[in-house]
N, C-alpha and C positions, 0 to 999 in steps of 0.2 A: 429549410436546410441549415440556416445560420443558427437557429435555436438549438438544433440537434448537436451541432459542433460546440456551441457554448456549454451545453449540458454535459457533453462528453468530457470536455476540458475541465469543467468544475469537478466532475467525478474523479478524474485522474489526479487532480491536485488534492482532493479530499482523501482519496485512497492512499496516496503517498504519505499524507500526514496522519493516517490512521483514524480519520474521522468519517462520519456519514451524516448526510442531511436527509432525514426521513421525509421531509416535505417535498423535496425535489425528486427523491427516489420513487415516491408514490404518484407523481404527476402523470396523468394519462398520456400526455403528448411527448414529453421528453424524459420521462422516468427511466425507460429502457436504455436510452443513450447514456444517462447519468450512471446507471448501474454498471454498464459495460466499462465506462471510463473509470469507475471506482475499482473494479476488478483489475484493470490494466495498471492503475496506480499502485495497488497493493502488490502486484507481481513485480513491478519495477522496483519498489522498495525492498522486496525480498531479494531480488538479484543484486541490488546495491549492497545490502548487508552481507550477503554471501561473498561478494567480491572483497569487501573489507576484511571479513574473517579470513579469507584466503591470503590476503596480503599480510595480515598480522600473524598468520600461521596457527590460527585457532582451529583445533580439530575436534575437540570434545564439546559436550553440552555446557552452556553457561549456567544452566539451571540445576545441575546436580549438586554443586557446592558453590553457590554464588558469592559467598563471603570469603572463600579461600583463594588467594591470589595465585596459588600454584595450580588451580584448576584450568587456567587459561593456557 
């Protein structure tokens, strides 16, 4: 059980950082726990970015005109 929690936490940290460790993800014992943590970390990062965008009042896409300061 401890290994599963460690793998989940590692996945959550990696997901929030936008990284993935393929060796842990493919591990037959803890790979599934790592991948679930990875997904949870990515979702948490998305929600954080969404909250920051809301606080800053950003409504449009940042990718339509990324160099135009008026696009924000």
